[in-house]
Each structure stands twice: as C-alpha cells, then as structure tokens.
BASEPA-75760 format. One line per 10 residues: number of its first residue (from 1); their letters; for each residue x, y, z of C-alpha. Coordinates in nm, 4 decimals, always signed. Layout:
<recs>
NUM	a	X,Y,Z  ...
</recs>
This chain:
<recs>
1	mlaeikglne	-0.0007,+0.0002,-0.0002  +0.1120,+0.3622,+0.0291  +0.3579,+0.3460,+0.3167  +0.4248,+0.7183,+0.3381  +0.0535,+0.7938,+0.3624  -0.0768,+0.5204,+0.5858  +0.2018,+0.5294,+0.8428  +0.3497,+0.1809,+0.8017  +0.7211,+0.2061,+0.7409  +1.0318,-0.0083,+0.7749
11	ecgifgvfgh	+1.3329,+0.1413,+0.9477  +1.6051,+0.0727,+0.6905  +1.8003,-0.1495,+0.4582  +2.1695,-0.2367,+0.4659  +2.4182,-0.3484,+0.2032  +2.7848,-0.4402,+0.2302  +3.0749,-0.5515,+0.0052  +3.4177,-0.6884,+0.0886  +3.7011,-0.7598,-0.1575  +3.5805,-0.5814,-0.4718
21	pdaaqltyyg	+3.7580,-0.2901,-0.6490  +3.4244,-0.1202,-0.7177  +3.2831,-0.1644,-0.3665  +3.1255,+0.1811,-0.3428  +2.9613,+0.1542,-0.6844  +2.8176,-0.1886,-0.6043  +2.6884,-0.0503,-0.2748  +2.5257,+0.2410,-0.4591  +2.3318,+0.0023,-0.6827  +2.2528,-0.2280,-0.3923
31	lhslqhrgqe	+2.1003,+0.0622,-0.2006  +1.8903,+0.1497,-0.5054  +1.7402,-0.1972,-0.4804  +1.6645,-0.1397,-0.1122  +1.5258,+0.2146,-0.1497  +1.1755,+0.0917,-0.0653  +1.2981,+0.0176,+0.2877  +1.3813,+0.3811,+0.3617  +1.3689,+0.7158,+0.1843  +1.4712,+0.9703,+0.4483
41	gtgivvsdgk	+1.8474,+0.9308,+0.4397  +2.1332,+0.7281,+0.2982  +2.5042,+0.6846,+0.3357  +2.8079,+0.4832,+0.2291  +3.1376,+0.4230,+0.4125  +3.4350,+0.2727,+0.2237  +3.7660,+0.1218,+0.3284  +4.0879,+0.1158,+0.1248  +4.2513,-0.1120,+0.3795  +4.4026,+0.1762,+0.5744
51	tlkgfkgegl	+4.1303,+0.4342,+0.6369  +3.7508,+0.4634,+0.6446  +3.5811,+0.7417,+0.4548  +3.2090,+0.8145,+0.4369  +2.9482,+1.0257,+0.2678  +2.5819,+1.0589,+0.3663  +2.2817,+1.2877,+0.3435  +1.9083,+1.3245,+0.3888  +1.7215,+1.2153,+0.0774  +1.7100,+0.9384,-0.1827
61	vseiftaeam	+2.0109,+0.7422,-0.3038  +2.0034,+0.9088,-0.6448  +1.9843,+1.2540,-0.4858  +2.2707,+1.2128,-0.2396  +2.5312,+1.0201,-0.4367  +2.6302,+1.2460,-0.7220  +2.9136,+1.1588,-0.9582  +3.1415,+1.3904,-0.7590  +3.0540,+1.2221,-0.4282  +3.1037,+0.8719,-0.5693
71	aeltgtaaig	+3.4454,+0.9689,-0.7141  +3.5707,+1.0246,-0.3585  +3.4556,+0.6853,-0.2318  +3.7392,+0.4592,-0.3384  +3.8177,+0.1266,-0.1742  +3.7648,-0.2488,-0.1851  +3.5138,-0.2723,+0.1032  +3.1993,-0.0698,+0.1745  +2.8809,-0.0665,+0.3755  +2.5691,+0.1347,+0.2930
81	hvryataggg	+2.2372,+0.2200,+0.4476  +1.8946,+0.3570,+0.3541  +1.6939,+0.4920,+0.6454  +1.3387,+0.5484,+0.7514  +1.3510,+0.7213,+1.0894  +1.1778,+0.5392,+1.3741  +1.3891,+0.5166,+1.6919  +1.5842,+0.8388,+1.7475  +1.3999,+1.0380,+1.4838  +1.5420,+1.1983,+1.1744
91	gyenvqpllf	+1.8231,+1.4457,+1.1241  +2.1547,+1.4349,+0.9432  +2.3442,+1.3130,+1.2505  +2.1276,+0.9978,+1.2620  +2.1820,+0.9072,+0.8961  +2.3897,+0.5910,+0.8728  +2.6390,+0.4331,+0.8477  +2.7707,+0.5939,+1.1653  +3.1479,+0.6476,+1.1485  +3.3749,+0.6700,+1.4531
101	hsqsgslala	+3.7482,+0.7450,+1.4710  +3.9869,+0.6790,+1.7590  +4.3601,+0.6365,+1.8136  +4.3203,+0.2587,+1.8010  +4.1346,+0.2626,+1.4662  +3.8057,+0.3477,+1.2992  +3.4658,+0.1796,+1.3076  +3.1563,+0.2133,+1.0887  +2.8100,+0.0762,+1.1766  +2.4936,+0.0187,+0.9724
111	hngnlvnans	+2.1862,-0.1159,+1.1474  +1.8442,-0.2460,+1.0477  +1.6063,-0.2932,+1.3380  +1.5414,-0.1460,+1.6790  +1.6851,-0.2143,+2.0258  +1.4243,-0.2446,+2.2971  +1.6791,-0.1899,+2.5762  +1.8573,+0.1058,+2.4100  +1.7493,+0.3601,+2.6705  +1.8636,+0.1512,+2.9658
121	lkhqletqgs	+2.1966,+0.0807,+2.7963  +2.2427,+0.4504,+2.7161  +2.1784,+0.5441,+3.0762  +2.4312,+0.2863,+3.1946  +2.6940,+0.4026,+2.9448  +2.6402,+0.7718,+3.0244  +2.6947,+0.7062,+3.3940  +3.0258,+0.5501,+3.2911  +3.1279,+0.8600,+3.0971  +3.0021,+0.8005,+2.7438
131	ifqtssdtev	+2.8817,+1.1025,+2.5433  +2.6407,+1.0228,+2.2597  +2.6616,+1.2206,+1.9376  +2.3294,+1.1002,+1.7958  +1.9848,+1.0035,+1.9223  +2.0006,+0.6764,+1.7261  +2.0012,+0.3475,+1.9150  +2.2675,+0.2252,+1.6689  +2.5354,+0.4284,+1.8468  +2.4928,+0.2176,+2.1591
141	lahlirrggf	+2.6780,-0.0722,+1.9946  +2.9821,+0.1425,+1.9162  +3.0180,+0.2424,+2.2824  +2.9716,-0.1162,+2.3996  +3.2389,-0.2391,+2.1570  +3.4794,+0.0334,+2.2664  +3.4297,-0.0573,+2.6338  +3.4439,-0.4310,+2.5681  +3.7718,-0.4908,+2.7449  +3.8781,-0.7771,+2.5159
151	lqmndrvkna	+4.1931,-0.7627,+2.3078  +4.0428,-0.9204,+1.9969  +3.7835,-0.7200,+1.8029  +3.5617,-1.0207,+1.7390  +3.5431,-1.0942,+2.1128  +3.4600,-0.7330,+2.1901  +3.1858,-0.7362,+1.9271  +3.0377,-1.0642,+2.0473  +3.0348,-0.9407,+2.4060  +2.8657,-0.6164,+2.2992
161	lsmlkgayay	+2.6045,-0.7962,+2.0882  +2.5184,-1.0268,+2.3771  +2.4039,-0.7189,+2.5740  +2.1538,-0.6058,+2.3088  +1.7828,-0.6926,+2.3143  +1.5491,-0.6494,+2.0208  +1.5835,-0.6673,+1.6451  +1.9157,-0.5997,+1.4799  +2.0922,-0.6783,+1.1569  +2.4336,-0.5122,+1.1778
171	limtetelmv	+2.7145,-0.4411,+0.9366  +3.0306,-0.3459,+1.1311  +3.3353,-0.2403,+0.9332  +3.6932,-0.1614,+1.0339  +3.9832,-0.0769,+0.8044  +4.0513,-0.4473,+0.7393  +3.7354,-0.6398,+0.8192  +3.3612,-0.6558,+0.7620  +3.1527,-0.8113,+1.0400  +2.7911,-0.9180,+0.9960
181	aldphglrpl	+2.5551,-0.9924,+1.2855  +2.1919,-1.0957,+1.3207  +1.9902,-1.0976,+1.6437  +1.9160,-1.4323,+1.8139  +1.5619,-1.4373,+1.6720  +1.6485,-1.3337,+1.3184  +1.3728,-1.0718,+1.3254  +1.5125,-0.8914,+1.0209  +1.6122,-1.0520,+0.6904  +1.9833,-1.0620,+0.6007
191	slgcigdayv	+2.1560,-1.2637,+0.3304  +2.5084,-1.3457,+0.2096  +2.6148,-1.3563,-0.1527  +2.9292,-1.3379,-0.3646  +3.0638,-1.1839,-0.6839  +3.3636,-1.3951,-0.7789  +3.5955,-1.3831,-0.4758  +3.4151,-1.0830,-0.3218  +3.1444,-1.1204,-0.0591  +2.8179,-0.9254,-0.0562
201	vasetcafdl	+2.5618,-0.8851,+0.2240  +2.2150,-0.7333,+0.1874  +1.8827,-0.6951,+0.3684  +1.7076,-0.8474,+0.0660  +1.8179,-1.0818,-0.2082  +1.6735,-0.8505,-0.4755  +1.9897,-0.6402,-0.4272  +2.2009,-0.9389,-0.5367  +2.0192,-0.9560,-0.8690  +2.0987,-0.5961,-0.9564
211	vgaeyirdim	+2.4722,-0.6170,-0.8789  +2.5175,-0.9628,-1.0308  +2.5838,-1.1434,-0.7029  +2.5181,-1.5107,-0.6405  +2.3138,-1.5941,-0.3328  +2.4954,-1.8179,-0.0835  +2.2754,-1.8388,+0.2234  +2.0847,-1.6446,+0.4903  +2.2694,-1.5155,+0.7958  +2.1725,-1.7312,+1.0914
221	pgelllined	+2.0152,-1.5920,+1.4082  +2.2828,-1.5278,+1.6709  +2.5631,-1.5481,+1.4120  +2.8633,-1.3194,+1.3792  +3.0219,-1.3479,+1.0350  +3.3814,-1.2240,+0.9944  +3.4967,-1.1354,+0.6430  +3.8576,-1.0303,+0.5809  +4.1566,-1.1037,+0.3588  +4.1764,-1.4579,+0.5037
231	gltserfams	+3.8217,-1.5324,+0.3889  +3.5015,-1.5931,+0.5786  +3.4615,-1.7195,+0.9384  +3.1374,-1.7885,+1.1208  +3.1134,-1.7537,+1.4991  +2.8260,-1.7513,+1.7454  +2.7491,-1.4809,+2.0010  +2.4175,-1.6384,+2.1073  +2.3860,-2.0142,+2.1325  +2.0174,-2.0297,+2.2280
241	ttkaicmmey	+1.8169,-1.8981,+1.9317  +1.4518,-1.9162,+1.8282  +1.3642,-1.7973,+1.4796  +1.1004,-1.5263,+1.4661  +1.1274,-1.3490,+1.1301  +0.8918,-1.0507,+1.1043  +0.5750,-1.1623,+0.9303  +0.5286,-0.8167,+0.7786  +0.8406,-0.8708,+0.5681  +0.6337,-1.1236,+0.3698
251	vyfsrpdsni	+0.3060,-0.9327,+0.3889  +0.4282,-0.5855,+0.2999  +0.7873,-0.4696,+0.3354  +1.0090,-0.6821,+0.1179  +1.0128,-0.6610,-0.2598  +0.8250,-0.9414,-0.4361  +1.1411,-1.0529,-0.6172  +1.3231,-1.1147,-0.2879  +1.3539,-1.4519,-0.1146  +1.3403,-1.4714,+0.2643
261	qginvhtark	+1.4404,-1.7967,+0.4335  +1.3912,-1.9794,+0.1052  +1.0428,-1.8406,+0.0452  +0.9837,-1.6081,-0.2516  +0.7921,-1.3037,-0.1348  +0.5651,-1.2869,-0.4421  +0.4743,-1.6543,-0.3979  +0.4140,-1.6005,-0.0267  +0.1756,-1.3144,-0.0954  -0.0098,-1.5142,-0.3606
271	nlgkrlavea	-0.0548,-1.7923,-0.1042  -0.1892,-1.5397,+0.1458  -0.4398,-1.4266,-0.1156  -0.5416,-1.7849,-0.1941  -0.5982,-1.8590,+0.1723  -0.7976,-1.5372,+0.2027  -1.0257,-1.6552,-0.0790  -1.0993,-1.9683,+0.1238  -1.1692,-1.7737,+0.4415  -1.3625,-1.4943,+0.2706
281	pidadvvtgv	-1.5599,-1.6272,-0.0305  -1.7433,-1.3351,-0.1908  -1.9795,-1.3193,-0.4877  -1.8302,-1.0441,-0.7033  -1.7391,-0.9471,-1.0602  -1.3761,-0.8359,-1.0327  -1.0770,-0.8509,-0.7993  -0.8270,-0.5663,-0.7744  -0.5278,-0.4969,-0.5531  -0.3970,-0.1771,-0.3984
291	pdssisaaig	-0.0587,-0.1052,-0.5622  +0.2045,-0.2187,-0.5177  +0.2460,-0.4639,-0.2299  -0.1085,-0.6033,-0.2503  -0.0995,-0.7013,-0.6192  +0.0436,-1.0483,-0.5551  -0.2191,-1.1274,-0.2908  -0.4944,-1.0019,-0.5218  -0.3727,-1.2310,-0.8009  -0.3749,-1.5238,-0.5594
301	yaeaagipye	-0.7258,-1.4393,-0.4404  -0.8536,-1.4139,-0.7962  -0.7005,-1.7442,-0.8993  -0.8439,-1.9285,-0.6005  -1.1883,-1.7638,-0.6259  -1.2183,-1.7974,-1.0032  -1.2952,-1.4250,-1.0389  -1.1116,-1.2097,-1.2951  -0.8244,-0.9992,-1.1658  -0.8110,-0.6462,-1.3112
311	mgliknryvg	-0.6050,-0.3313,-1.2543  -0.8827,-0.1369,-1.0910  -0.6422,+0.1063,-0.9261  -0.3444,+0.2805,-1.0896  -0.0555,+0.4270,-0.8913  +0.0758,+0.7657,-1.0030  +0.4543,+0.7158,-0.9910  +0.5362,+1.0801,-1.0602  +0.4099,+1.2275,-0.7339  +0.7123,+1.3426,-0.5364
321	rtfiqpsqsl	+0.7639,+1.3037,-0.1654  +0.6791,+1.6722,-0.1158  +0.3140,+1.5833,-0.1649  +0.3134,+1.3526,+0.1350  +0.1862,+1.5597,+0.4241  +0.1399,+1.4633,+0.7907  -0.2043,+1.6105,+0.8641  -0.5072,+1.3888,+0.8234  -0.6845,+1.6169,+0.5760  -0.3790,+1.6393,+0.3529
331	reqgvklkls	-0.3106,+1.2690,+0.3973  -0.6540,+1.1959,+0.2523  -0.5863,+1.4264,-0.0414  -0.2517,+1.2492,-0.0821  -0.4301,+0.9226,-0.1480  -0.6101,+1.0825,-0.4402  -0.2800,+1.2161,-0.5753  -0.1217,+0.8739,-0.5458  -0.4026,+0.6498,-0.6725  -0.6573,+0.6660,-0.9493
341	pvrgvvegkr	-0.9468,+0.4234,-1.0062  -0.9931,+0.2771,-1.3539  -1.3541,+0.3591,-1.4274  -1.3745,+0.1233,-1.7236  -1.2835,-0.1686,-1.4962  -1.4929,-0.0967,-1.1874  -1.7981,+0.0884,-1.3151  -2.1149,-0.1132,-1.2581  -1.9111,-0.3942,-1.0983  -1.9028,-0.5619,-0.7584
351	vimvddsivr	-1.5400,-0.5139,-0.6639  -1.3216,-0.7120,-0.4231  -1.0415,-0.4811,-0.3119  -0.7420,-0.6697,-0.1720  -0.5009,-0.4865,+0.0576  -0.2148,-0.5952,+0.2796  -0.3155,-0.4208,+0.6032  -0.5194,-0.1472,+0.7676  -0.3371,+0.0796,+1.0138  -0.5365,+0.3999,+1.0778
361	gttsrrivsl	-0.8141,+0.3314,+0.8273  -0.7823,+0.6744,+0.6636  -0.6353,+0.5445,+0.3388  -0.8753,+0.2491,+0.3158  -1.1730,+0.4816,+0.3557  -1.0499,+0.7074,+0.0783  -0.9793,+0.4210,-0.1627  -1.3230,+0.2686,-0.1045  -1.4692,+0.6116,-0.1741  -1.2650,+0.6477,-0.4951
371	lkeagatevh	-1.3877,+0.3123,-0.6262  -1.7516,+0.3975,-0.5525  -1.7135,+0.7423,-0.7085  -1.5847,+0.5590,-1.0192  -1.9071,+0.3584,-1.0355  -1.8408,+0.0419,-0.8351  -2.1760,-0.0896,-0.7124  -2.0170,-0.2774,-0.4199  -1.6706,-0.2668,-0.2646  -1.5699,-0.5637,-0.0545
381	vvissppikn	-1.2383,-0.5146,+0.1303  -1.0280,-0.8217,+0.2101  -0.6994,-0.7886,+0.4001  -0.4171,-1.0396,+0.3540  -0.3109,-1.0121,+0.7198  -0.4890,-1.0077,+1.0569  -0.5865,-0.6798,+1.2271  -0.2814,-0.4858,+1.3539  -0.3708,-0.4300,+1.7181  -0.0313,-0.3716,+1.8785
391	pcfygidtss	+0.2761,-0.1562,+1.8114  +0.5953,-0.3031,+1.6723  +0.9024,-0.2505,+1.8936  +1.1513,-0.3893,+1.6438  +1.1921,-0.1169,+1.3831  +0.8585,-0.0906,+1.2054  +0.6684,+0.2310,+1.2574  +0.3160,+0.1135,+1.3327  +0.2626,+0.4256,+1.5405  +0.1147,+0.4288,+1.8904
401	keeliasdks	-0.1472,+0.1816,+2.0036  -0.4013,+0.4619,+2.0194  -0.3587,+0.5290,+1.6457  -0.4078,+0.1670,+1.5424  -0.7709,+0.1478,+1.4385  -0.7971,-0.2255,+1.5216  -0.6682,-0.1786,+1.8772  -1.0105,-0.0710,+2.0074  -1.2565,-0.1294,+1.7226  -1.4264,-0.4436,+1.5983
411	veeireliga	-1.4121,-0.5543,+1.2367  -1.7688,-0.4331,+1.1885  -1.6843,-0.0922,+1.3344  -1.3849,-0.0631,+1.0995  -1.6044,-0.1657,+0.8048  -1.8483,+0.1121,+0.8836  -1.5681,+0.3673,+0.9166  -1.4106,+0.2836,+0.5813  -1.7466,+0.2561,+0.4029  -1.6975,-0.0937,+0.2648
421	dsltflsveg	-1.9840,-0.3329,+0.1906  -1.7923,-0.6056,+0.3733  -1.4546,-0.6370,+0.5438  -1.2560,-0.9519,+0.6139  -0.9097,-0.9968,+0.7654  -0.7019,-1.3100,+0.7190  -0.6784,-1.5161,+1.0363  -0.3475,-1.5587,+1.2193  -0.3693,-1.9347,+1.1718  -0.4444,-1.8973,+0.8013
431	mvealgqnsg	-0.1537,-1.6591,+0.7536  +0.0980,-1.8943,+0.9148  -0.0347,-2.1972,+0.7306  -0.0260,-2.0132,+0.3962  +0.3442,-1.9420,+0.4386  +0.4304,-2.2838,+0.5771  +0.5481,-2.3676,+0.9246  +0.9114,-2.4477,+0.8433  +1.0199,-2.1240,+1.0142  +0.9143,-1.9250,+1.3183
441	yclgcftgny	+0.7526,-1.5854,+1.2786  +0.7126,-1.2741,+1.4887  +0.3401,-1.2045,+1.5146  +0.3625,-0.9406,+1.7880  +0.1695,-0.6652,+1.6073  -0.1198,-0.9094,+1.5530  -0.1226,-1.1108,+1.8758  +0.0626,-0.8978,+2.1302  +0.3012,-1.1872,+2.1957  +0.6570,-1.0665,+2.1360
451	pteiypdtlq	+0.9684,-1.2855,+2.1035  +1.1744,-1.0662,+2.3404  +1.1222,-0.8872,+2.6668  +0.9932,-0.5304,+2.6141  +1.1437,-0.2846,+2.8580  +0.9185,-0.0418,+3.0543  +1.0685,+0.2762,+2.9033  +1.0116,+0.1360,+2.5561  +0.6518,+0.0467,+2.6365  +0.5876,+0.3956,+2.7704
461	yyyqkg	+0.7295,+0.5562,+2.4554  +0.5257,+0.3486,+2.2123  +0.1966,+0.3497,+2.3995  +0.1971,+0.7216,+2.4755  +0.3585,+0.8864,+2.1728  +0.1300,+1.0788,+1.9471
</recs>
C-alpha cells in the first residue's frame, strides 16, 4: 500500500561488500534496490585497507550520491544504508552508516532494526562517561564495543552484541574487516552472496540480482560473520536462538522478487491471497489490488476464487515526496494524488479490493470512496493479514497503540468507518499456514506476543507517543 501515507514504514535497509575494487559503486546500486525500505536518508562508508571514509545525506540514493561524491569513495570494502527514521528520529546526525574514529582505529556501523533496551543501555553508558553524538540506538553498539575490554575485536563485538535486546541486523566495518551480525531471533532478513571472490551482504536478495551477485545463504540468528583477507569465518554470540522473522516482511515490506528464508515473497503473498479466498468467499465481478504490495495477494485471491483480476487502481509514480503531508486532511488528499481508479474496470461492478493491512483506516476509507465514485456498485475489502492491534518494537513504525484502528474497534466498526460493503481480515492461523510452518515468525503486532522482553521505558514511549 502507500507506506508514506498510511504510516506503516520499515526502518532501513543495509548493504555491504568486501574484496571488490568497485565496492562503493556496487553498494550504490545495492542501495537502489533497497530504497523501498527507507527514503529519508542514505550513506556509504568505504575502506581502502588503511582508512575509512564516508558520505551521507538526507534524501534518496540518487539525490545524495552524485558523480562527484562517488568519485571520492574509493576502496575495496564498503557498507551502505537507507533509512526510515523510527527510533531516534530523523536528522543528518542519525543518517547511517555511523562512522567513529579513535587512536586505535576506525569503526563504521549500519543497522536495520530497533533495540528495545537502548534507553537503559544508554543510561548505563552515560553514567560511565560516554557522550552520545546522535539520538540513534545504533550508536549504543559502538560504545559497547569500545568498552568491551577484550583484546580481539571479534570478542569485543560478540560481548557487545550479547548485551543487546530486540531486532538488529548489523554491518560493522573496520579498516581491514567486515563483520555481519543478526539478532538471536532473526527478526530482520539478512543474506550473504558473492561476486567472484568478493562477498556481498544485503537486507534483501533483490539487491544481489541488480549487482550480479550469487546468493549463498541467509545469515543465521545469533551469528557473527567475519569477512577479511583470510576469507570468511562464522562464529556464534548467542547459542540459544529461536527464529522469529517478522511476518510483515512477507506481507508488506520486502520486494516481491526477494527470497526470505527460502520463500519467494511474491509466492508467499499469492498464497496469502489464496488462503484469504478460502476464508472470505465473496460473490463479485472483479478482484483488484492496492498497488504495489497487494498485487500479488490479489492475483492469488482471484486465482483461487475464479474471479477475474483487473487493474482497478493505478498508482501515479510521478508524485514526489513533497506531496506527502502529515495532517489527516492532507493525507486523505494524498491518497487521491497517489491512486486513480480505472472507471472502465470498476464501473457497474461488484469489486473485491485486496489490501495488505489497515493501520489507521484513513487510506482504506478514501480508496473505497474512490472506487464507488468511479461507479463500483459494491466494494468488498479483504486484507491479507490479521488486524494490527499492537505496536511493533523492532523497527517498524506502526505508530502508537491509540492510532491503530484495530486496537479498540471491531471488524464491523472498521467496516463502517471505511465505508466498505464487507470487510474480512485473514486469520493468524491462516496466515501462518499459507506461508508454511518451516520457520518461526514474529506475530507481535497481531497477537501482542513478542519474542523478546519489552522494557518499561520502551513500552511507555510506544503507547503514549502521538
């Protein structure tokens, strides 16, 4: 759906290269592939084996990395980041990768996720003398590594990682080494690939396709991967792990051409749509999906229901980010700028509108209205995920609990608010079964059951903000 309008956003995407003469250029293209994961800021740090040098800014990859900027980023290793601000907020200082210099060497960090114990760790570190330069939770790891007390960098990093709680996929780069780490639950996707003798790491496998990398495997939960001139070494910083990949990666966030834990995202969404057709059989004339993330589910629904799939809604791809406004009245107008109904498809028809989720309900109400204004006689809304009733604490901005329409309203009440003729959400059981039960999933935003402890200061922030 329209992430910028409806308030459902992923924190970021990360990309790294080690052992390639065009490391910065590959990272630039890799970040292009991950742009959907964050549009507020981007950065690249490179290593020539002796020094680390970075460039970053607020904006899109194509806006920040001009030819002049890229000419300065020379080296055989690089890490990059695209950011959507959740924890810590926006601002240039929070754009990643974060780069730190000291007499003992330099360190660069890129992070996808959110630490649920960041505030308590910051308080502890500040009482020990640390001074934070950003409001990002990512900086916590740099301080923990620096205060690790171990002689070997890998031991310092493992000790620091063991103190973190929450979701984190990290790229950690020194002058001579790239380290890759994934939290013990594997809440965020992270994959390893190669281009010849060079190694590549990315939040999504779609980035491998663009740069010509071959997929090797997913990073394992609790794993620390060390990549240097001697090759690749895998170590563990957490021995007890339970997989809990974020379900919304399949439902909404990841690109359909990515594979997560061996499951193609497009195929997963089609299966969600097929299961939805079983749970919500509707007598209608046409099925349409809300561009772009709901198209696959709509195709699956149409195939299973035996109802024609049509492009009943068209996304205007030339509306810039300046049109996306925060107020509710302008947000509603933003939907009209972003989407247009195809009158020739929906006029006089009973329409099944497939969408991936409902957060506030504002966008759904406006889309239903657009379809009816275009002549649809009925609009039946089916959602390829359960109601989002709880905030996400792991790096997805699902706003405060008070702003989640399903947190205190029944399905019928939501249906009345959005003006649909019927409304059906996919069941939690149906969602898990549609994807297969070969892996564990985080379902916290649907069920309120989270894979990690949630600290009191984090709960207070998420339940009271806004």
